[in-house]
C-alpha positions, -999 to 999 in steps of 0.1 A, spaced: 263 -308 110 240 -289 79 264 -263 59 260 -226 73 236 -216 42 214 -243 45 208 -239 81 199 -200 77 175 -211 51 159 -239 73 158 -217 105 142 -187 82 119 -212 67 107 -223 101 104 -185 115 83 -173 88 61 -208 90 56 -193 125 48 -159 117 27 -169 88 1 -182 117 10 -159 143 -18 -126 142 -3 -104 162 8 -72 148 -19 -75 118 -39 -47 129 -14 -21 133 0 -34 95 -32 -27 84 -36 6 99 -2 17 85 -10 4 52 -46 20 52 -27 52 63 -3 52 38 -28 47 10 -47 76 23 -22 101 23 -14 89 -15 -50 95 -23 -54 127 -8 -19 139 -25 -26 126 -59 -61 146 -54 -44 178 -46 -21 176 -73 -47 167 -101 -81 179 -86 -76 215 -97 -68 206 -131 -101 184 -135 -117 212 -120 -108 236 -143 -110 216 -174 -150 206 -161 -153 246 -161 -142 251 -195 -165 226 -211 -188 246 -231 -219 227 -246 -230 243 -281 -266 249 -287 -283 246 -320 
């Protein structure tokens, strides 16, 4: 009989191998990641956007 940690490791490795070849749920996972990253991008844009717009409005091009 194999030792308990070895048995758990073997079962986890076998489960991960089966899971790697199973594409069910990938689309849902991709949609969730895209939603999270989109929310993060919009949040960063909302926080930094006004500063960038103010800096752009304060640019004065000198004439010679």
